[in-house]
KOLGU-22898 format. One line per field, with one value per residue (C-alpha): x, y, z; residue in one letter. Coordinates in nm, 2 decimals, decimal comma. Layout:
BEGIN
east c(X:...)
north c(Y:...)
up c(Z:...)
residu c(A:...)
***
This chain:
BEGIN
east c(6,74:6,56:6,54:6,32:6,39:6,17:6,12:5,91:5,83:5,65:5,53:5,50:5,66:5,60:5,30:4,92:4,93:5,18:5,11:5,27:5,30:5,50:5,49:5,79:5,75:5,96:5,96:6,20:6,20:6,41:6,56:6,30:6,00:5,71:5,50:5,17:5,08:4,72:4,55:4,32:4,42:4,66:4,77:5,14:5,19:5,35:5,54:5,70:5,82:5,94:6,15:6,30:6,39:6,52:6,26:6,12:6,35:6,29:6,28:6,43:6,51:6,73:6,70:6,93:6,94:7,15:7,35:7,43:7,28:7,13:6,95:7,16:7,24:7,10:6,80:7,00:7,25:6,99:6,83:7,12:6,98:6,61:6,36:6,03:5,70:5,44:5,06:5,11:5,21:5,38:5,65:5,95:6,02:6,14:5,84:6,04:6,29:6,24:6,18:6,53:6,68:6,49:6,60:6,96:6,93:6,80:7,08:7,34:7,44:7,38:7,08:7,12:7,47:7,62:7,57:7,32:7,47:7,30:7,36:7,20:6,89:6,86:6,88:6,61:6,39:6,43:6,35:6,05:5,91:5,85:5,59:5,36:5,27:5,45:5,70:5,99:5,88:5,85:6,20:6,22:5,88:5,87:5,76:5,51:5,31:5,25:4,93:4,93:4,96:5,24:5,43:5,39:5,50:5,80:5,88:5,87:6,11:6,34:6,33:6,43:6,67:6,95:6,78:6,76:6,81:6,46:6,16:5,89:5,55:5,32:4,98:5,13:4,81:4,56:4,54:4,48:4,16:4,09:4,20:4,53:4,59:4,55:4,80:5,05:5,01:5,08:5,40:5,49:5,44:5,65:5,94:5,96:5,97:6,22:6,46:6,40:6,33:6,25:5,94:5,70:5,38:5,11:4,76:4,41:4,27:4,24:4,19:4,53:4,68:4,60:4,66:5,01:5,33:5,39:5,31:5,05:5,09:4,82:4,89:4,68:4,77:5,14:5,17:5,19:4,88:4,87:5,13:5,02:5,22:5,23:4,92:4,75:4,76:4,67:4,34:4,24:3,95:3,87:3,61:3,88:4,10:3,83:3,77:4,14:4,15:3,85:4,02:4,36:4,25:3,94:3,72:3,57:3,78:3,66:3,59:3,54:3,48:3,85:3,92:3,65:3,68:3,80)
north c(-3,89:-3,82:-3,49:-3,49:-3,14:-2,98:-3,31:-3,33:-3,64:-3,64:-3,96:-3,99:-3,66:-3,53:-3,75:-3,69:-3,90:-3,67:-3,65:-3,46:-3,72:-3,52:-3,14:-2,99:-3,20:-3,12:-3,35:-3,37:-3,67:-3,66:-3,99:-4,20:-4,03:-4,27:-4,09:-4,21:-4,09:-4,06:-3,93:-4,04:-4,27:-4,08:-3,84:-3,94:-4,15:-4,45:-4,23:-4,06:-4,40:-4,50:-4,19:-4,24:-4,60:-4,50:-4,69:-4,35:-4,08:-3,72:-3,44:-3,20:-3,19:-3,40:-3,68:-3,70:-4,01:-4,00:-3,71:-3,86:-3,74:-4,05:-3,88:-4,05:-4,37:-4,69:-4,87:-5,18:-4,98:-4,78:-5,11:-5,17:-4,88:-4,88:-5,16:-5,17:-5,37:-5,36:-5,42:-5,75:-6,02:-6,21:-5,94:-5,92:-6,30:-6,58:-6,83:-7,13:-7,10:-7,21:-6,97:-7,03:-6,96:-6,64:-6,54:-6,62:-6,38:-6,11:-6,17:-6,15:-6,51:-6,60:-6,83:-7,16:-7,05:-7,11:-7,35:-7,24:-7,32:-7,43:-7,10:-6,93:-7,14:-7,07:-6,70:-6,73:-6,92:-6,66:-6,38:-6,56:-6,65:-6,28:-6,28:-6,52:-6,71:-7,04:-6,98:-7,07:-7,43:-7,42:-7,32:-7,58:-7,49:-7,31:-6,95:-7,01:-7,23:-6,95:-6,73:-6,37:-6,25:-6,49:-6,37:-6,00:-6,07:-6,26:-5,99:-5,73:-5,94:-5,98:-5,60:-5,52:-5,81:-5,57:-5,25:-5,01:-4,64:-4,60:-4,83:-4,77:-4,94:-4,92:-5,02:-5,34:-5,46:-5,36:-5,71:-5,88:-5,96:-5,72:-5,95:-6,04:-5,68:-5,58:-5,84:-5,73:-5,37:-5,47:-5,64:-5,34:-5,10:-5,32:-5,37:-5,00:-4,91:-5,18:-5,08:-4,70:-4,70:-4,40:-4,50:-4,37:-4,58:-4,53:-4,62:-4,57:-4,63:-4,29:-4,44:-4,62:-4,30:-4,13:-4,43:-4,53:-4,33:-3,97:-3,77:-3,77:-3,61:-3,58:-3,57:-3,46:-3,41:-3,47:-3,23:-3,25:-3,04:-3,11:-3,21:-3,28:-3,38:-3,34:-3,20:-3,10:-3,46:-3,61:-3,42:-3,50:-3,73:-3,89:-3,62:-3,36:-3,51:-3,50:-3,14:-3,06:-3,21:-3,00:-2,69:-2,76:-2,92:-2,71:-3,02:-3,31:-3,62:-3,94:-4,12:-4,49:-4,78:-4,85:-4,49:-4,51:-4,86:-4,92)
up c(11,19:10,86:10,66:10,35:10,21:9,94:9,75:9,43:9,23:8,89:8,72:8,34:8,27:7,92:7,86:7,89:8,21:8,38:8,75:9,04:9,31:9,56:9,57:9,74:10,05:10,36:10,66:10,95:11,19:11,51:11,62:11,79:11,62:11,55:11,28:11,15:10,80:10,68:10,36:10,08:9,80:9,57:9,84:9,79:10,10:9,94:9,70:10,00:10,13:9,78:9,74:10,09:9,99:9,65:9,44:9,32:9,19:9,30:9,04:9,30:9,67:9,90:10,15:10,44:10,67:10,99:10,87:10,52:10,19:10,04:9,75:9,49:9,68:9,52:9,68:9,77:9,96:10,14:10,25:10,48:10,69:10,61:10,69:10,52:10,53:10,26:10,26:10,09:10,34:10,05:10,03:10,26:10,29:10,07:10,07:9,94:10,23:10,59:10,87:11,00:10,66:10,63:10,98:10,88:10,59:10,81:11,06:10,78:10,81:10,44:10,48:10,30:10,17:10,51:10,80:11,06:11,40:11,71:11,88:11,58:11,62:11,99:11,91:11,64:11,88:12,15:11,91:11,75:12,09:12,15:11,87:12,06:11,74:11,80:11,52:11,74:11,72:11,34:11,23:10,96:10,81:10,48:10,51:10,23:10,47:10,71:10,74:10,64:10,99:11,08:10,77:10,85:11,21:11,08:10,83:11,10:11,31:11,02:10,94:11,29:11,37:11,32:11,41:11,11:11,13:10,98:10,97:10,70:10,73:10,43:10,55:10,68:10,85:10,58:10,43:10,76:10,95:11,24:11,52:11,34:11,25:11,61:11,72:11,45:11,56:11,92:11,81:11,60:11,89:12,11:11,87:11,79:12,16:12,25:11,97:12,00:11,62:11,41:11,21:10,94:10,93:10,66:10,77:10,65:11,00:11,16:11,51:11,47:11,34:11,67:11,90:11,77:11,78:11,90:11,59:11,30:10,96:10,69:10,32:10,03:9,66:9,72:10,01:10,39:10,49:10,87:11,13:11,49:11,79:12,17:12,35:12,03:11,90:12,23:12,23:11,87:11,78:11,44:11,38:11,45:11,19:10,92:11,01:10,99:10,64:10,53:10,66:10,50:10,18:10,11:10,06:10,25:10,31:10,14:10,47:10,43:10,67:10,72:10,83:11,10:11,23:11,59)
residu c(M:L:Y:V:N:D:V:S:V:T:F:N:R:G:T:P:D:C:A:L:A:L:D:R:V:T:L:H:L:P:A:G:D:F:V:T:V:I:G:S:N:G:A:G:K:S:T:L:L:N:V:I:C:G:T:A:E:P:D:S:G:T:I:V:L:A:G:S:D:I:T:A:V:P:P:H:V:R:A:R:Q:I:G:R:L:F:Q:D:P:M:K:G:T:A:P:G:M:T:I:E:E:N:M:A:L:A:A:G:L:G:G:W:F:S:A:I:R:R:Q:D:R:E:L:F:R:E:R:L:S:R:L:G:M:G:L:E:D:R:L:R:S:P:V:G:S:L:S:G:G:Q:R:Q:A:L:T:L:M:M:A:T:F:N:P:P:K:L:L:L:L:D:E:H:T:A:A:L:D:P:A:T:A:E:K:V:L:D:I:T:R:R:M:I:S:E:N:S:L:T:C:L:M:I:T:H:N:M:R:D:A:L:D:L:G:N:R:T:I:M:M:D:R:G:R:V:I:Y:D:A:A:G:D:E:R:A:S:L:T:V:A:D:L:T:E:R:F:R:E:A:A:G:R:E:M:A:V:D:R:I:M:L:E:R)
***
């Protein structure tokens, strides 16, 4: 489904702040792969997602999605095939619009620019009821009145309303309290499974990196330094991951509370 082939990205080229963000990264995802991505700050995780979305331009290499080379395709065109959630719950929805208007945009109905029919509302209610957050009874409420967890769940529903070829999750639960984060992760797992989505999910939580999906990759200094799947991944512990990092990167991982929780 996704081929990232020998991709490099340099920021601030030609200046004293020049930095190599991605260093000849190659990553292949078969259809249906759910890959968790871990690494210290500055490892290149978000840049990898940005270059796939088209919001960062590669110096070299190619990106192929579902058999089509999208390396030079504008971001707004790629967005028709790629769904993305960010760490900030305020991104991904229009806060001044109602829940049903946001859902209409996700469904391709035009939001406030077209009439929302009764059958549309029934479909929205049915979809929202799956979240278990009571949003199906608040269709006329502005999205700006929702909590962070409710907005992330709604954004996830919108991003998968018409299932994308690829779903990118950029630490989408990091700004939520632990209980809400766990609920959003449960919804995430269910939606990916129900829609057989191909997904890349960045996380700083190493326990989540092993519990979710079928494959885990580790990044450092713009490179993929470890890639685990199958029986190898199933037997890994958080301690094993930190040891793999030390072996591959030649230094200790900066392990913080978030990496070790749960």
